[in-house]
ROSENU-893172 format. One record per residue (C-alpha): residue number from 1; residue in one letter; x, y negated, z. Coordinates in nm, 4 decimals, padded with zeros to 6 digits, always signed. Layout:
REM residues N
ATOM  pos  code         x         y         z
ATOM  NUM     A         X         Y         Z
...
This chain:
REM residues 341
ATOM  pos  code         x         y         z
ATOM    1     M  +00.4845  -00.3519  -00.4843
ATOM    2     I  +00.5055  -00.1304  -00.7969
ATOM    3     L  +00.2438  -00.1979  -01.0918
ATOM    4     V  +00.0672  +00.1166  -01.1937
ATOM    5     K  -00.0876  +00.0816  -01.5412
ATOM    6     G  -00.4169  +00.2085  -01.5607
ATOM    7     G  -00.5600  +00.4747  -01.8115
ATOM    8     T  -00.7318  +00.8093  -01.8344
ATOM    9     Y  -00.5946  +01.1146  -01.7117
ATOM   10     T  -00.6846  +01.4790  -01.6569
ATOM   11     N  -00.6718  +01.5893  -01.2790
ATOM   12     P  -00.6309  +01.9609  -01.2214
ATOM   13     R  -00.8724  +02.0492  -00.9257
ATOM   14     G  -00.7798  +02.4268  -00.8907
ATOM   15     S  -00.9274  +02.7438  -00.9968
ATOM   16     G  -00.9031  +02.6160  -01.3682
ATOM   17     E  -01.1192  +02.3284  -01.3040
ATOM   18     T  -01.0213  +01.9968  -01.4350
ATOM   19     K  -01.1599  +01.6287  -01.3777
ATOM   20     R  -01.1322  +01.3335  -01.6196
ATOM   21     V  -01.0398  +01.0113  -01.4234
ATOM   22     K  -01.0240  +00.6452  -01.5677
ATOM   23     L  -00.8610  +00.3921  -01.3593
ATOM   24     T  -00.7606  +00.0139  -01.4316
ATOM   25     D  -00.4106  -00.1364  -01.3190
ATOM   26     F  -00.3340  -00.1729  -00.9680
ATOM   27     Y  -00.0307  -00.2293  -00.7426
ATOM   28     I  +00.0937  +00.0123  -00.4700
ATOM   29     S  +00.3627  -00.0272  -00.2211
ATOM   30     A  +00.6799  +00.1735  -00.2834
ATOM   31     V  +00.6964  +00.2789  +00.1050
ATOM   32     Q  +00.4354  +00.3218  +00.3720
ATOM   33     V  +00.3570  +00.0466  +00.6106
ATOM   34     T  +00.6493  +00.0670  +00.8691
ATOM   35     V  +00.6627  +00.0078  +01.2563
ATOM   36     G  +00.8397  -00.3281  +01.1768
ATOM   37     D  +00.5622  -00.4262  +00.9413
ATOM   38     Y  +00.2936  -00.3542  +01.2090
ATOM   39     Q  +00.4681  -00.4757  +01.4952
ATOM   40     A  +00.4785  -00.8201  +01.3135
ATOM   41     Y  +00.1002  -00.7906  +01.2794
ATOM   42     L  +00.0636  -00.7154  +01.6504
ATOM   43     R  +00.2822  -00.9740  +01.7766
ATOM   44     E  +00.0211  -01.2320  +01.6184
ATOM   45     T  -00.3141  -01.0455  +01.7022
ATOM   46     D  -00.2479  -00.8167  +01.9999
ATOM   47     P  +00.0848  -00.9478  +02.1807
ATOM   48     S  +00.0147  -00.7314  +02.4852
ATOM   49     S  -00.0017  -00.3906  +02.2724
ATOM   50     E  +00.2193  -00.1111  +02.4152
ATOM   51     Y  +00.3263  -00.0551  +02.0296
ATOM   52     L  +00.5471  -00.3484  +02.0735
ATOM   53     N  +00.7562  -00.1689  +02.3020
ATOM   54     M  +00.9791  +00.0847  +02.1231
ATOM   55     E  +01.0357  +00.2958  +02.4127
ATOM   56     K  +00.6644  +00.3437  +02.4758
ATOM   57     L  +00.5856  +00.3929  +02.1068
ATOM   58     G  +00.8814  +00.6553  +02.1008
ATOM   59     R  +00.7111  +00.8431  +02.3720
ATOM   60     N  +00.3985  +00.8648  +02.1329
ATOM   61     Y  +00.5969  +00.9795  +01.8597
ATOM   62     E  +00.7958  +01.2018  +02.0935
ATOM   63     Q  +01.1236  +01.0973  +01.9603
ATOM   64     P  +01.3174  +00.7639  +01.9223
ATOM   65     V  +01.1961  +00.5282  +01.6588
ATOM   66     T  +01.3006  +00.2141  +01.4722
ATOM   67     A  +01.1414  -00.0395  +01.2863
ATOM   68     A  +01.1865  +00.1687  +00.9556
ATOM   69     F  +00.9757  +00.4557  +01.0560
ATOM   70     P  +00.6101  +00.4812  +00.8941
ATOM   71     M  +00.3732  +00.3343  +01.1467
ATOM   72     G  +00.1401  +00.6306  +01.2760
ATOM   73     Y  -00.0959  +00.6485  +01.5499
ATOM   74     I  -00.3568  +00.4195  +01.4016
ATOM   75     T  -00.7187  +00.4801  +01.3036
ATOM   76     W  -00.8612  +00.4194  +00.9654
ATOM   77     F  -00.9999  +00.0947  +01.1019
ATOM   78     D  -00.6734  -00.0114  +01.2227
ATOM   79     A  -00.5452  -00.0024  +00.8719
ATOM   80     L  -00.8223  -00.2168  +00.7225
ATOM   81     E  -00.7519  -00.4653  +00.9830
ATOM   82     Y  -00.3834  -00.4870  +00.8895
ATOM   83     C  -00.4785  -00.5230  +00.5268
ATOM   84     N  -00.7165  -00.8221  +00.5964
ATOM   85     W  -00.4561  -00.9924  +00.8283
ATOM   86     L  -00.1794  -00.9464  +00.5635
ATOM   87     S  -00.4112  -01.0835  +00.2735
ATOM   88     K  -00.4944  -01.3921  +00.4833
ATOM   89     K  -00.1120  -01.4473  +00.5607
ATOM   90     R  -00.0134  -01.4414  +00.2097
ATOM   91     G  -00.3011  -01.6563  +00.0634
ATOM   92     Y  -00.5245  -01.3617  -00.0677
ATOM   93     R  -00.8764  -01.3130  -00.0521
ATOM   94     P  -00.9512  -01.0269  +00.2331
ATOM   95     V  -01.1026  -00.7120  +00.0906
ATOM   96     Y  -01.2883  -00.5833  +00.3829
ATOM   97     E  -01.5956  -00.6981  +00.5638
ATOM   98     I  -01.6003  -00.4689  +00.8870
ATOM   99     C  -01.9691  -00.4530  +00.9933
ATOM  100     A  -01.9303  -00.2088  +01.2732
ATOM  101     E  -01.9323  -00.3296  +01.6373
ATOM  102     K  -01.5868  -00.3267  +01.8215
ATOM  103     K  -01.5453  -00.2899  +02.1879
ATOM  104     K  -01.2293  -00.2495  +02.3890
ATOM  105     G  -01.0111  -00.2414  +02.0885
ATOM  106     N  -01.2115  +00.0497  +01.9060
ATOM  107     Y  -01.5138  +00.0626  +01.6838
ATOM  108     L  -01.8089  +00.2553  +01.8066
ATOM  109     K  -02.0056  +00.5231  +01.6192
ATOM  110     D  -02.3701  +00.4216  +01.6056
ATOM  111     R  -02.5850  +00.6126  +01.3460
ATOM  112     A  -02.9005  +00.4148  +01.4035
ATOM  113     D  -02.7191  +00.0926  +01.3042
ATOM  114     Y  -02.4450  +00.1967  +01.0972
ATOM  115     P  -02.4900  +00.4581  +00.8305
ATOM  116     A  -02.1677  +00.5891  +00.6929
ATOM  117     D  -02.1619  +00.3663  +00.3797
ATOM  118     A  -02.2284  +00.0526  +00.5726
ATOM  119     L  -01.9679  +00.0526  +00.8339
ATOM  120     V  -01.7321  -00.1434  +00.5975
ATOM  121     K  -01.8252  -00.3487  +00.2737
ATOM  122     W  -01.5391  -00.3456  +00.0051
ATOM  123     D  -01.5456  -00.6804  -00.1711
ATOM  124     K  -01.4446  -00.5777  -00.5413
ATOM  125     E  -01.3709  -00.9218  -00.6425
ATOM  126     A  -01.1289  -00.9749  -00.3690
ATOM  127     D  -00.7452  -00.9813  -00.4588
ATOM  128     G  -00.6087  -00.8784  -00.1264
ATOM  129     Y  -00.4448  -00.5821  +00.0156
ATOM  130     R  -00.6533  -00.2620  +00.0771
ATOM  131     L  -00.6170  +00.1158  +00.0960
ATOM  132     A  -00.5899  +00.3344  -00.2271
ATOM  133     T  -00.8912  +00.5364  -00.3379
ATOM  134     V  -00.8149  +00.9148  -00.3627
ATOM  135     A  -00.8227  +00.8797  -00.7266
ATOM  136     E  -00.5590  +00.5936  -00.7196
ATOM  137     W  -00.3504  +00.7672  -00.4862
ATOM  138     E  -00.3435  +01.0964  -00.6886
ATOM  139     Y  -00.2623  +00.8952  -00.9980
ATOM  140     A  +00.0129  +00.7197  -00.8592
ATOM  141     A  +00.1672  +01.0129  -00.6722
ATOM  142     S  +00.1555  +01.1941  -01.0126
ATOM  143     A  +00.3356  +00.9250  -01.1859
ATOM  144     R  -00.0033  +00.8372  -01.3954
ATOM  145     G  -00.0929  +01.2041  -01.4387
ATOM  146     T  +00.2343  +01.3246  -01.5794
ATOM  147     N  +00.3616  +01.5526  -01.2820
ATOM  148     F  +00.1353  +01.6998  -01.0298
ATOM  149     D  +00.4291  +01.9196  -00.8975
ATOM  150     Y  +00.6325  +01.6447  -00.7141
ATOM  151     G  +00.6715  +01.7213  -00.3468
ATOM  152     S  +00.5380  +02.0868  -00.3802
ATOM  153     A  +00.6504  +02.4418  -00.3967
ATOM  154     K  +00.6522  +02.4089  -00.7860
ATOM  155     S  +00.9128  +02.1541  -00.7857
ATOM  156     P  +01.2698  +02.2844  -00.7655
ATOM  157     T  +01.3886  +01.9824  -00.5839
ATOM  158     V  +01.1249  +01.9747  -00.3310
ATOM  159     L  +01.3272  +01.9184  -00.0228
ATOM  160     D  +01.4919  +01.6359  -00.1855
ATOM  161     E  +01.1579  +01.4741  -00.2262
ATOM  162     A  +00.9728  +01.5331  +00.1043
ATOM  163     W  +01.0243  +01.5718  +00.4541
ATOM  164     L  +00.8414  +01.9017  +00.5328
ATOM  165     Y  +00.8619  +02.1736  +00.7935
ATOM  166     E  +01.1818  +02.3274  +00.6392
ATOM  167     N  +01.3987  +02.0251  +00.6528
ATOM  168     A  +01.2311  +01.7607  +00.8892
ATOM  169     N  +01.3459  +01.9346  +01.2147
ATOM  170     F  +00.9841  +01.8678  +01.3207
ATOM  171     E  +01.0358  +01.4910  +01.3464
ATOM  172     F  +00.9093  +01.1844  +01.1528
ATOM  173     H  +01.1968  +00.9985  +00.9552
ATOM  174     P  +01.2421  +00.6501  +00.8386
ATOM  175     V  +01.0590  +00.5702  +00.5002
ATOM  176     G  +01.2380  +00.5871  +00.1652
ATOM  177     L  +01.5144  +00.8341  +00.2344
ATOM  178     K  +01.3990  +01.1012  -00.0193
ATOM  179     K  +01.3986  +01.0976  -00.3880
ATOM  180     P  +01.1100  +00.8942  -00.5107
ATOM  181     N  +00.8604  +00.9971  -00.7944
ATOM  182     A  +00.8935  +00.8702  -01.1546
ATOM  183     L  +00.7108  +00.5396  -01.0491
ATOM  184     G  +00.9683  +00.4689  -00.7752
ATOM  185     L  +00.7324  +00.5717  -00.4994
ATOM  186     Y  +00.8612  +00.7239  -00.1793
ATOM  187     D  +00.7136  +00.9794  +00.0608
ATOM  188     M  +00.4091  +01.0533  -00.1217
ATOM  189     L  +00.4402  +01.3885  +00.0100
ATOM  190     G  +00.5746  +01.4886  +00.3559
ATOM  191     N  +00.6471  +01.2874  +00.6671
ATOM  192     M  +00.3142  +01.1279  +00.7237
ATOM  193     F  -00.0379  +01.1495  +00.5879
ATOM  194     E  -00.1900  +00.8210  +00.4401
ATOM  195     W  -00.5427  +00.6920  +00.5073
ATOM  196     C  -00.7490  +00.6442  +00.1957
ATOM  197     W  -01.0758  +00.4519  +00.1319
ATOM  198     D  -01.3070  +00.7312  +00.0260
ATOM  199     L  -01.5577  +00.9084  +00.2642
ATOM  200     A  -01.5231  +01.2833  +00.3131
ATOM  201     E  -01.6501  +01.5239  +00.0443
ATOM  202     T  -01.8887  +01.7463  +00.2788
ATOM  203     P  -02.2455  +01.6043  +00.3782
ATOM  204     E  -02.1389  +01.7321  +00.7394
ATOM  205     E  -01.8304  +01.5133  +00.7546
ATOM  206     R  -01.9833  +01.2255  +00.5923
ATOM  207     E  -02.2695  +01.2171  +00.8421
ATOM  208     D  -01.9874  +01.1689  +01.1013
ATOM  209     Y  -01.8087  +00.9035  +00.8827
ATOM  210     Y  -01.5012  +01.1069  +00.8112
ATOM  211     R  -01.2507  +00.9460  +00.5729
ATOM  212     A  -01.0071  +01.1021  +00.3300
ATOM  213     S  -00.6380  +01.1131  +00.3710
ATOM  214     K  -00.3775  +01.2202  +00.1239
ATOM  215     G  -00.0134  +01.3595  +00.1293
ATOM  216     S  +00.1162  +01.5904  +00.3890
ATOM  217     S  +00.3295  +01.5484  +00.7247
ATOM  218     Y  +00.6438  +01.6543  +00.8601
ATOM  219     D  +00.4960  +01.9872  +00.9875
ATOM  220     F  +00.3585  +02.1006  +00.6861
ATOM  221     S  +00.5404  +02.3851  +00.4873
ATOM  222     I  +00.6498  +02.3816  +00.1301
ATOM  223     A  +00.3745  +02.6205  +00.0437
ATOM  224     E  +00.1160  +02.3933  +00.2004
ATOM  225     S  +00.2375  +02.0670  +00.0542
ATOM  226     S  +00.0328  +01.9510  -00.2565
ATOM  227     M  -00.0829  +01.6260  -00.3738
ATOM  228     L  -00.3896  +01.7629  -00.4831
ATOM  229     K  -00.5075  +01.8637  -00.1292
ATOM  230     R  -00.7489  +01.6377  +00.0291
ATOM  231     S  -00.8117  +01.6135  +00.4317
ATOM  232     S  -01.0542  +01.4302  +00.6001
ATOM  233     F  -01.0386  +01.2829  +00.9506
ATOM  234     Y  -01.2525  +01.0850  +01.1898
ATOM  235     P  -01.1754  +00.7245  +01.1327
ATOM  236     L  -01.3159  +00.5838  +01.4712
ATOM  237     R  -01.1316  +00.5803  +01.8126
ATOM  238     I  -00.9001  +00.8621  +01.7504
ATOM  239     R  -00.5458  +00.7640  +01.6490
ATOM  240     Y  -00.3652  +01.0678  +01.4888
ATOM  241     S  +00.0051  +01.0747  +01.5434
ATOM  242     T  +00.0638  +01.1965  +01.1662
ATOM  243     H  -00.1440  +00.9284  +00.9964
ATOM  244     G  -00.0103  +00.6191  +00.8486
ATOM  245     F  -00.1108  +00.4121  +00.5364
ATOM  246     R  +00.0144  +00.2369  +00.2178
ATOM  247     L  -00.0739  -00.0795  +00.0715
ATOM  248     V  -00.2563  -00.1326  -00.2472
ATOM  249     R  -00.3913  -00.4438  -00.4400
ATOM  250     S  -00.6035  -00.4558  -00.7542
ATOM  251     V  -00.4596  -00.6514  -01.0351
ATOM  252     P  -00.6442  -00.9662  -01.0999
ATOM  253     E  -00.8140  -00.9823  -01.4287
ATOM  254     V  -00.6790  -01.2546  -01.6782
ATOM  255     S  -00.9404  -01.3992  -01.9022
ATOM  256     K  -00.8757  -01.3725  -02.2799
ATOM  257     S  -00.7910  -01.7541  -02.3335
ATOM  258     R  -00.5353  -01.7260  -02.0627
ATOM  259     Q  -00.3919  -01.3910  -02.1391
ATOM  260     G  -00.1431  -01.4894  -02.3977
ATOM  261     L  -00.0021  -01.7685  -02.1610
ATOM  262     F  +00.0033  -01.5736  -01.8267
ATOM  263     G  -00.1139  -01.2021  -01.8879
ATOM  264     S  +00.2156  -01.0538  -02.0615
ATOM  265     R  +00.4752  -01.3204  -01.9416
ATOM  266     Y  +00.4682  -01.2312  -01.5689
ATOM  267     S  +00.4094  -00.8719  -01.5854
ATOM  268     A  +00.6302  -00.6496  -01.3503
ATOM  269     G  +00.9911  -00.6179  -01.4805
ATOM  270     K  +00.9907  -00.9249  -01.6926
ATOM  271     K  +01.2727  -01.1580  -01.6552
ATOM  272     V  +01.2234  -01.5352  -01.5959
ATOM  273     Y  +01.4554  -01.8192  -01.4886
ATOM  274     A  +01.4195  -02.1028  -01.2362
ATOM  275     A  +01.3574  -02.4040  -01.4413
ATOM  276     D  +01.5193  -02.6262  -01.1752
ATOM  277     N  +01.6405  -02.5581  -00.8224
ATOM  278     L  +01.3493  -02.3552  -00.6944
ATOM  279     N  +01.2391  -02.2741  -00.3438
ATOM  280     I  +01.1577  -01.8845  -00.2963
ATOM  281     R  +00.8867  -01.8480  -00.0347
ATOM  282     A  +00.7656  -01.5755  +00.1978
ATOM  283     A  +00.4214  -01.5884  +00.0722
ATOM  284     P  +00.2267  -01.7401  -00.2211
ATOM  285     N  +00.1653  -02.0879  -00.0959
ATOM  286     L  +00.3781  -02.4183  -00.0488
ATOM  287     Q  +00.3337  -02.4005  +00.3148
ATOM  288     A  +00.4935  -02.0584  +00.3582
ATOM  289     K  +00.8427  -02.0309  +00.4874
ATOM  290     K  +01.1314  -02.0718  +00.2568
ATOM  291     V  +01.3138  -01.7468  +00.1870
ATOM  292     V  +01.6091  -01.8844  -00.0202
ATOM  293     L  +01.6836  -02.1641  -00.2602
ATOM  294     A  +01.7303  -02.0173  -00.6279
ATOM  295     A  +01.9601  -02.2497  -00.8204
ATOM  296     K  +01.8580  -02.3849  -01.1560
ATOM  297     G  +01.9040  -02.1036  -01.4290
ATOM  298     S  +01.8983  -01.8274  -01.1805
ATOM  299     Q  +01.7468  -01.5010  -01.3344
ATOM  300     L  +01.4322  -01.3870  -01.1513
ATOM  301     T  +01.2772  -01.0425  -01.2031
ATOM  302     V  +00.9035  -01.0480  -01.1638
ATOM  303     L  +00.7660  -00.7903  -00.9230
ATOM  304     E  +00.4042  -00.8754  -00.9227
ATOM  305     E  +00.1475  -01.1516  -01.0059
ATOM  306     G  -00.0602  -01.3248  -00.7464
ATOM  307     K  -00.3340  -01.5754  -00.7387
ATOM  308     K  -00.3641  -01.8727  -00.9592
ATOM  309     E  -00.3258  -02.2291  -00.8258
ATOM  310     T  -00.3107  -02.5873  -00.9887
ATOM  311     I  +00.0078  -02.7713  -00.8754
ATOM  312     D  +00.1297  -03.0929  -01.0123
ATOM  313     G  -00.1246  -03.0577  -01.2974
ATOM  314     I  -00.0029  -02.7006  -01.4046
ATOM  315     T  -00.2358  -02.4257  -01.3651
ATOM  316     A  -00.0305  -02.0855  -01.3050
ATOM  317     P  -00.0126  -01.7728  -01.0910
ATOM  318     W  +00.2229  -01.7338  -00.8088
ATOM  319     I  +00.4653  -01.4481  -00.9037
ATOM  320     K  +00.6714  -01.2223  -00.6653
ATOM  321     V  +01.0347  -01.2362  -00.7702
ATOM  322     R  +01.3511  -01.0551  -00.6944
ATOM  323     L  +01.6796  -01.2401  -00.7415
ATOM  324     P  +01.9967  -01.0658  -00.8482
ATOM  325     D  +02.1243  -01.0244  -00.4806
ATOM  326     G  +01.8270  -00.8514  -00.3941
ATOM  327     K  +01.6305  -01.1163  -00.2001
ATOM  328     E  +01.2629  -01.1165  -00.2758
ATOM  329     G  +00.9840  -01.3661  -00.2461
ATOM  330     W  +00.7132  -01.5797  -00.4104
ATOM  331     C  +00.7477  -01.8970  -00.6551
ATOM  332     F  +00.4978  -02.0855  -00.8349
ATOM  333     A  +00.5183  -01.9769  -01.2024
ATOM  334     G  +00.4768  -02.3272  -01.3205
ATOM  335     Y  +00.8339  -02.3886  -01.2021
ATOM  336     V  +00.9970  -02.1066  -01.4095
ATOM  337     A  +01.1019  -02.0760  -01.7740
ATOM  338     T  +01.1176  -01.7689  -01.9992
ATOM  339     Q  +01.4522  -01.8857  -02.1284
ATOM  340     K  +01.7596  -02.0019  -01.9435
ATOM  341     P  +01.7597  -02.3665  -01.9100
């Protein structure tokens, strides 16, 4: 995931109107959740799902698909459940408490019991995976408010940046093939819409629980594609072919007494070294599967900081790192050094 440093920026809203937005740091995934990612979730939670059959899934997409395609045909609630599952799997605290009733695989609308703002509760203290807010999505898509033209008609390289009507051949495409924005985020425009957390803007749509989505899809023309456009769709039962999602995580706050020790040392992009032979794991816990053994002195590039834990009397965060050969995984920061041993 990519760290997006927070800040205050001016968001153009059209017709000369602007809006000042202030955001704190957050992580966002470089690409949307893929078919392969989602199938790993289904194998554990719904092994009889037809989405595990590539041929059947391809019939839904109306084209052949691979594990590298963005995962579509999911409801807003499907996305929340995936976020909670992945949070638990990687040792994070789940963000969402889903209050709505589920029957036959779908959440049901019941205005008497579930007003729109009570269908789901967002635990703001949780450190797990979640959907972006509209403000976060626009901030990330515009590279922290610096370029609102990416993926639109105002960009001279728009067809290098997004799969749209003019170049997509009316088909979905695997993630990460187009030119990323300045933050390294792919497919923020085109290919497939992305579910966001926010309720719809109009009272009528809010009454029916509509939720926001951002971006555009492969059937949008260059003229229609803009990161400032906001759509709203029904989050219950209906699975839209053009809707997927991207993962976000809040950056855990570090107390001032600990900031000098862990806050800057393990920020994204920092170089650290294995203090001894070091197991790199698939998730931030000692029980997680080993990905690779990093030899003593191996250089590791920090990708993100995770939960803190006390191991062998050392209190430190888990950090996600990338090795020189491109392999990625998690290690306990108490076992790394800032200088090569």
